[in-house]
C-alpha positions as a printed NumPy array, in Angstrom:
array([[101.279, 102.321, 105.323],
       [ 97.594, 103.018, 105.783],
       [ 96.388, 105.215, 108.599],
       [ 92.845, 104.942, 109.762],
       [ 90.296, 104.101, 112.339],
       [ 86.735, 103.036, 112.892],
       [ 83.554, 103.978, 114.689],
       [ 80.794, 101.654, 115.902],
       [ 77.268, 102.875, 115.168],
       [ 74.27 , 102.385, 117.495],
       [ 72.884,  99.588, 115.283],
       [ 76.106,  97.577, 115.719],
       [ 77.542,  98.248, 112.251],
       [ 80.845, 100.089, 111.773],
       [ 82.294, 102.825, 109.593],
       [ 85.963, 102.304, 108.747],
       [ 88.113, 105.183, 107.482],
       [ 91.501, 104.551, 105.864],
       [ 94.041, 106.915, 104.309],
       [ 96.191, 105.107, 101.755],
       [ 98.905, 106.325,  99.345],
       [ 97.69 , 107.029,  95.814],
       [ 99.982, 105.31 ,  93.308],
       [101.685, 107.66 ,  90.867],
       [100.33 , 110.801,  92.532],
       [103.475, 112.195,  94.13 ],
       [102.891, 110.782,  97.602],
       [ 99.368, 112.166,  97.999],
       [ 96.868, 110.047,  99.868],
       [ 93.25 , 109.029,  99.385],
       [ 90.744, 108.665, 102.235],
       [ 88.327, 105.744, 101.922],
       [ 85.175, 105.328, 104.003],
       [ 83.385, 101.988, 104.222],
       [ 80.142, 101.114, 106.006],
       [ 79.818,  97.415, 106.86 ],
       [ 78.488,  94.998, 109.456],
       [ 81.928,  94.704, 111.097],
       [ 85.566,  95.747, 110.599],
       [ 86.561,  92.506, 108.887],
       [ 83.847,  92.905, 106.251],
       [ 84.789,  96.536, 105.68 ],
       [ 88.413,  95.593, 105.036],
       [ 87.295,  92.732, 102.779],
       [ 85.299,  95.205, 100.675],
       [ 88.443,  97.321, 100.226],
       [ 90.606,  94.314,  99.422],
       [ 88.096,  93.213,  96.79 ],
       [ 88.658,  96.575,  95.09 ],
       [ 92.36 ,  95.84 ,  94.738],
       [ 93.692,  97.417,  97.939],
       [ 95.297,  94.144,  98.975],
       [ 97.713,  95.329, 101.639],
       [ 95.172,  97.255, 103.722],
       [ 95.187,  96.565, 107.451],
       [ 93.622,  98.447, 110.318],
       [ 95.97 ,  98.698, 113.276],
       [ 94.654, 100.852, 116.05 ],
       [ 92.212, 103.73 , 115.893],
       [ 94.495, 106.725, 115.307],
       [ 92.361, 108.376, 112.588],
       [ 88.709, 107.484, 113.252],
       [ 86.033, 108.863, 110.934],
       [ 84.648, 112.267, 111.823],
       [ 80.888, 112.75 , 112.244],
       [ 80.774, 114.424, 108.811],
       [ 82.548, 111.447, 107.234],
       [ 80.129, 109.026, 108.886],
       [ 77.192, 111.02 , 107.529],
       [ 78.709, 111.032, 104.024],
       [ 79.164, 107.268, 103.848],
       [ 75.778, 106.49 , 105.41 ],
       [ 74.013, 108.62 , 102.807],
       [ 75.739, 106.934,  99.868],
       [ 73.857, 103.944,  98.399],
       [ 77.004, 101.79 ,  98.093],
       [ 78.34 , 102.65 , 101.549],
       [ 81.816, 103.118, 100.063],
       [ 83.271, 106.516,  99.109],
       [ 86.68 , 108.183,  98.722],
       [ 88.335, 111.556,  98.165],
       [ 91.899, 112.875,  97.99 ],
       [ 93.448, 113.915, 101.3  ],
       [ 94.791, 117.468, 101.197],
       [ 98.557, 117.944, 101.299],
       [ 98.363, 120.132, 104.409],
       [ 96.   , 119.245, 107.209],
       [ 94.916, 121.608, 109.917],
       [ 96.872, 121.318, 113.166],
       [ 95.519, 118.554, 115.338],
       [ 93.709, 116.744, 112.525],
       [ 92.951, 113.216, 113.587],
       [ 92.968, 114.242, 117.232],
       [ 89.772, 116.269, 117.33 ],
       [ 91.064, 119.029, 115.015],
       [ 89.367, 120.059, 111.818],
       [ 90.472, 118.598, 108.54 ],
       [ 90.89 , 120.875, 105.514],
       [ 88.228, 119.973, 102.933],
       [ 89.454, 118.83 ,  99.531],
       [ 86.297, 118.396,  97.52 ],
       [ 83.311, 116.152,  97.481],
       [ 83.196, 112.492,  98.395],
       [ 83.236, 110.327,  95.282],
       [ 81.897, 106.846,  94.643],
       [ 84.523, 104.15 ,  94.146],
       [ 83.328, 103.676,  90.556],
       [ 84.775, 107.126,  89.786],
       [ 88.173, 105.995,  91.082],
       [ 88.149, 102.944,  88.825],
       [ 87.18 , 105.062,  85.794],
       [ 89.939, 107.625,  86.432],
       [ 92.574, 104.881,  86.806],
       [ 91.764, 103.264,  83.473]])
């Protein structure tokens, strides 16, 4: 099941953050960030990449300000990175998340899968 959330920006667009299981990676997860005009379009962009069973229920894990900055500065408006195995206490509820590397474009995910 995907965990995630969203944040509305001052211009009316949204940033959606989802953590989904990575297939064949021992239960590790990947965090995707999508910038779009609205939540439905953000989820459509993810589904078009092959993440068919992605739904956003609630706002339990909204994007952090650093995540919003990362996706807004990427030309495609769609990035991902692996989620660390151990998160800092309180992550997702105002706590700090342990960094696990740089944000990567989705094209890198497709190349590594093939």
